[in-house]
N, C-alpha and C positions, 0 to 999 in steps of 0.2 A: 848794478842790475845786469844779469846775464842775458844775452840775446842769442837766439838761434836764427841765423840769417836764412831767409827763404826767398825764392824768386819764382814768379809765374810768367811764362811766356805764352802768348797767344798769337797764332798765325792763321792766315786765310789762304785757301787755294785760289787758283788764278781767276775763275769766272763765276758768275752767279747762277744758281739753281737752288730749289729748296731741297718725313722727319723721322729719321732713324738715328739713334744715339748709341755710341759705344763708350764704355768706361773701361780702359785697360789700365789697371792699377795694381798696387800691392795690396796686401791684406788690410792695410790701414783704411783704405777707402771703402772697400766692399763690405767690411764688417761694421762700419760705423754708421751712425745716424740717430736722430732723435725724432720719434714718431709723433706727428701732430695728433691732437685728441680726436679729430674726425677722420683719421686715416683708416682705410679698410684693412682689416686683419686677415691674412691668409695663412695657410699652413706652411708657407715658405715658397720662395720662387723655385721654379725648376732648376736643378743643378745638373748640367750635362757635361760629360767628359768628352773633350774634343777628340775627333778621330786621329789615328796616328799620322804624324806629319810626313811620313814617307809617301802617302797616297795623296798627291797634290793634283788630282784631276779636277775637272770643272764641277763635279758633283760634291766636292768637299763641304761646301757651305751647307747644302741641303742635308747631307748625311750627318753633319755634326750638330745640326740644330733641329732636325725633324723628329717625329715621333719614333721612327725606327731606331734612332740612335741609342735609346735606352738599352735595347737588347744587343745591338751590334757592338757596343762599347762596354758591356757589363764586365768583361774580363779585365778591362783596364781599371775599373773602379776600385778593386781590392788593392792594387798597387798604389793608387792615389792616397789611400788611407794608411799606408805603411810609413808613418812619420819617423823621422830620425830623432834620436834623443841624445842630447849633449848637455852635461852639467845640470841634469834635471829638467831641462827645457825641451820642448818638441819643436821640430822644424819640418818644412814641407818634404814631400816624398822625393827620393832620389831619382824618380822616373824623369823628372825635368832636367834639362841641361842647364837651365838658369839656376844660379846659386843665390837665392835671396837670403840675406844675412839675418833677418829678423825672425824671432820665434812666431809660432802660430797658435800658442796656447792661450787659455782664457785670461791669464794675467796680462799678456801683451795686448790682446785684443781690447781689453778694458782700457788700457792706456791709450790705444789708438782711437778708441771711441771718444775719449776726452780730447785727444789731439784734433780729431775732426771737428769737434765743437768749437775749440778755440780758433781753428783756422777759419771756420765759417764766420765767427765773430770778427776776426781780423779783416774779412772781406765784406763787412757791413751786412752780414746775414746772407750773402750771395753764395751760391754753390759754384758759380763760374763767372768769369770776367768777359768771355767772348760775347759780342753783341748779337745774340741769337735772334732769329725771327720770332714773332709772337706765337707761332704755332708750335714752337719747340722750346720756349722759355720754361724755366723751372722744371727741366727734365728730371725724371726720376721721382718727382713728387706726384701728387694725386690729382692735380688740376687738369692734366692732359692725358686721359686714358688712351687716346689714339696714338700716342708716341710709343714706339717700341724701344726699350732700353736693354742693352746687353752688357753685363759686367764680366770681366775675365779675371781669373786669379789662379795661383798655383795650388791653393788648398781649398777644400770645401768647407769654408768657415763662415758662410754667409748668414745673415740674420734670419731669425725664424719668421719675422713679419716683413712684408714688402708689398708694393702694389702689384696687381695682377698682370701689368704690362712689363714686368721685369723678369729677365732670364739671366742666370749665371752659367758661365762656361768655364770649366777647368781647363786652362790652356796656358801655353808658354809664349809670351809676347816676343821672345827672341827667336823663336822658330818661324818657319814660313807661315804667313797668315793665310787662313782658309776662307776669310770673308771675301765676298764678291767685290770686284772693283766698283767704285762709284756707288757704294751702298750706304754710306753714313753721312749725316749732316754735321755731326759733332763728335769728336773723339777727345776724351779727357784722360790725362795721365797724371799720376801723382805719386811721389815718394818711390821712384824706381832707382834712386841713387844706390850705388854699390851692387847693382845686379845686372846692369846692361854693359855688354862688351862693345857693341857697335851702335852708338847712338844715331849716326846718319842712316844706317840701315833701318832702324826702328822707325824713324820719321819718314823714310821713303815708303815703307809698307803702309804707314798711316795715310800718307798722301795718296797712295793708290786706292785705298779703301774709301776715301772721302769723295763725296759728290763735288763737282765744280762749284765753287763758292762756299764750300763747307769750312768749318773751323776745327783746329786742333788747339788744345790748351794743355800745357805742360807745367806742373807745379812741383818744384824741387827745393829741397833744403840742403844744407851742408853741415856735417858734424863738427861744429866749432862753437866756442863760447867766447864772447867778448863782453866788455863792460865799458860804459861811458864815463865811469868815475875812477877807472884804474884799479878796481878791486880784484879783477881777474888778471893776475900777473902772467907774463909770457912763460914762466917756468912752473906755473901751477899745474896741478894734476889734470884739470879740465883741458888746458891747452896742450899738454903732452898727449893726452888721450886722443885729441883731435888729430894731432900730427901722426900718431901711430895708425889711426884709422885710415887717414889719407894715404900713408905709405903702403898699408896692406891692400887697399883698393888698387893702387897702381901696380903692385906686384901680381895681383890676380887678374889684371886687365879688366876690372869692374870698378871704375873710379867712383869715389865718394865726392870728389871735388868738381861736381857738376857746375857749380856757380863760378868758381875760380877759373876753370878751364873754358867757360862759356859754351858748354856742350849743347845746350838747348838751342841757342840762336844759330850756332854753326851748323848743327844737324838739320834744323828746319830750312835754312837757306840752301844747303846742299840738296835737300829733298825737293826743292822747287817752290816752297811757300813764299808768299810775298809779304812785305812789311806794310802794316797799315799806318798811314800818316795821319796825325791829328790836324785838322784844318783850322785856319783862322779866317773867319768870315762865313757867310751863309751860302757859299757857292755849291757845296756838294748836293747831288740829287737825292742821296739817301737821307731820309728825314732825321734819323738819329745823329748822323754825322753833321747834318746841317745845323741842328740845335747846338751840338758841341761847338761847332765853328762860330756860331753867333755869340755864344757866351764867351768864347776865347777872345773874340774881337772886342766885345764889350769890356772885358776885364783889362785888356791892353789899353784901350782908349780912355778908360775911366781915370787912369793916372799914368799917362805915358811919361810925363816928366819925372815922376818918382821912380819909374822903372829904369830910366836910361842914365840918370845922373848918379854920380859917385860921391859919397861924403867921406872925406879923409878922416 
């Protein structure tokens, strides 16, 4: 059985405060989703082109998200739609400095829609692993209309339906972020492998945009195929493809080996995020961690002998 290794890293900023949510992702996440039967249908979320990154004054956030942005950035919209074509597939506009390797055509988006569904199933139906507070859980769904959700992407390929509290911004996560400091409760990133040159800088900008006590979640995979029964040989086409992809990413300074190089954890630690320890016992003040700790202690004490002895 072939396996595609993935890893999700969740980190927390240094102190508590409460709900605005950002999703800075590749086309995979912003184009994906399965609408519940009772979901409100809209004509589509607003799609806004971010202001040029050279203008980094304090008004950038307002100018890129406000009503006036439609007219002020109209000249940029045409270039955003100038997709590049290679081998019959379309890719994002050359306006962006980031070189995301995946196509943005319908065939690829359908694949990513299915990909999103299996990833959600892999996480037991959860969209995130971060222990968010009750007022911002299930972000992006329809149960919390008071939560503002902003999704960023390189291409205007967002779905035609979405909740009214969703806004899409065409922006480049590798450039200087224009979001105000301390403005988000939760930032979610997924499948940025092969497109990021400076992972520590990416996480530092996310750290600055998060409120104290906010969370960032980074979910990445690595282009490699393995098997638990030895059917995928080291010299197979799949393994050779993975090696070539990895080599190409290193030469372009946009690594695909995010997991092997531990870029998520290293980047988060350099940015200043703290690691969340799993407690044993009911000593934490946080009720969720307290419950986790109580069950961890119970599991340990239930059969301490069986856990510590070794059978030759």
